C-alpha positions in Angstrom: -23.4 232.1 132.0 -23.4 230.2 128.8 -20.3 228.1 128.1 -19.5 227.9 131.8 -19.6 224.5 133.5 -22.0 225.0 136.4 -19.7 222.8 138.6 -16.9 225.2 137.8 -18.5 228.6 137.8 -16.7 231.9 137.3 -16.6 232.8 141.0 -16.2 236.5 140.1 -19.5 236.4 138.3 -21.4 234.3 140.9 -20.4 236.7 143.7 -19.6 240.0 142.0 -19.7 241.9 145.3 -16.7 240.0 146.5 -14.8 240.5 143.3 -15.6 244.2 143.3 -14.0 244.4 146.7 -10.9 242.6 145.3 -10.7 245.2 142.5 -11.0 248.0 145.0 -8.2 246.5 147.1 -6.0 246.2 144.0 -6.6 249.8 143.2 -5.8 250.9 146.8 -2.6 248.7 146.7 -1.5 250.3 143.4 -2.1 253.8 144.7 -0.1 253.0 147.9 2.8 251.6 145.8 2.9 254.6 143.6 2.8 256.9 146.7 5.9 255.0 147.9 7.7 255.7 144.6 7.3 252.3 143.0 6.5 252.5 139.3 4.0 250.4 137.3 6.7 248.6 135.4 8.1 247.1 138.6 4.7 246.2 139.9 3.8 244.5 136.6 7.1 242.6 136.6 6.0 241.3 140.0 2.5 240.4 138.7 4.0 238.5 135.8 6.5 236.6 137.9 3.9 235.5 140.4 1.5 234.5 137.6 4.3 232.5 136.0 4.9 230.6 139.3 1.2 229.9 139.7 0.7 229.0 136.1 -2.2 231.5 135.7 -2.7 231.9 131.9 -5.3 234.5 132.3 -3.3 236.8 134.5 -0.2 236.3 132.3 -2.2 237.3 129.3 -3.2 240.5 131.1 0.0 241.5 133.0 2.6 240.7 130.4 1.1 243.2 128.0 0.6 245.7 130.9 4.3 245.3 131.7 5.3 246.1 128.2 2.9 249.1 128.2 4.5 250.3 131.5 7.9 250.2 129.8 9.3 246.9 130.9 11.9 245.7 128.3 11.0 242.6 126.3 14.3 241.1 127.3 13.4 241.3 130.9 10.1 239.6 130.3 11.9 236.9 128.3 14.4 236.3 131.1 12.1 236.7 134.0 12.0 233.0 135.0 15.9 233.3 135.3 16.0 236.7 137.0 18.5 235.4 139.6 21.1 234.6 137.0 20.2 237.3 134.4 22.3 240.5 134.8 19.6 242.7 133.2 17.6 243.2 136.4 18.6 246.0 138.8 18.8 245.8 142.6 15.3 247.1 143.2 13.8 244.7 140.7 15.8 241.8 142.2 14.6 242.7 145.7 11.0 242.9 144.5 11.2 239.6 142.7 12.8 238.0 145.8 9.9 239.2 147.9 7.4 238.0 145.2 8.8 234.5 145.0 9.2 233.9 148.7 5.7 235.1 149.4 4.2 233.0 146.6 6.0 229.8 147.3 5.9 229.6 151.1 9.1 227.9 152.3 8.9 227.4 156.0 12.7 227.1 156.1 13.1 230.6 154.5 14.2 233.3 156.9 11.6 236.1 156.3 13.7 238.5 158.4 16.8 237.8 156.3 14.8 238.3 153.1 13.5 241.6 154.4 17.0 242.7 155.3 18.3 241.8 151.8 15.3 243.6 150.2 15.9 246.6 152.5 19.2 247.3 150.6 17.1 248.6 147.7 13.6 249.2 149.2 12.2 251.1 152.2 10.0 249.3 154.7 7.0 251.0 153.1 8.0 249.9 149.6 8.5 246.3 150.9 4.9 246.5 152.3 3.5 247.9 149.1 5.2 245.1 147.0 4.0 242.4 149.4 0.4 243.8 149.1 0.9 243.5 145.3 2.0 239.9 145.7 -0.8 239.0 148.1 -3.4 240.4 145.7 -2.0 238.9 142.4 -1.8 235.5 144.2 -5.5 236.0 145.0 -6.4 237.0 141.4 -4.4 234.0 140.1 -6.5 231.7 142.3 -9.8 233.4 141.2 -8.9 232.8 137.6 -7.6 229.3 138.1 -10.7 228.3 140.2 -12.9 229.8 137.5 -10.9 228.4 134.6 -10.9 231.8 133.0 -9.6 231.9 129.4 -6.7 233.7 128.1 -7.5 237.5 127.8 -7.1 238.4 124.1 -6.5 242.0 123.3 -9.0 243.7 121.1 -7.8 244.8 117.6 -8.0 248.5 118.7 -5.4 247.7 121.4 -2.9 246.2 118.9 
């Protein structure tokens, strides 16, 4: 593990079996979300927003390109921090982003039932569950990368 401070190890490398389980959980979550009719663009929009809130440079460097690849408009990515005011987001995206933010920044005063009712205008209970699993997992991956001080993921020339 050259170049890694032994006091700040890459926790995914030190305990790869735990990280492998995280990857499997993420794959299962993505499969469940797709089965509920949620598209990769919406899920990546959620991943990007959560990673913005948490300040995870590594996950942003992975999920912003993944969002573009999944068809998310550049304008939406540009305006994502202001999604509440920006008129470019549809009802389903707004509901997913509301769920993402309220599960990432835990506000004890927030009414989780009211949030679910609001989200339920655009998402089924199963879709809400799938989005919340996405949020739980990206929050976990953010923390893995932040704890490990992972660098920005740079795309290979072949990906350009």
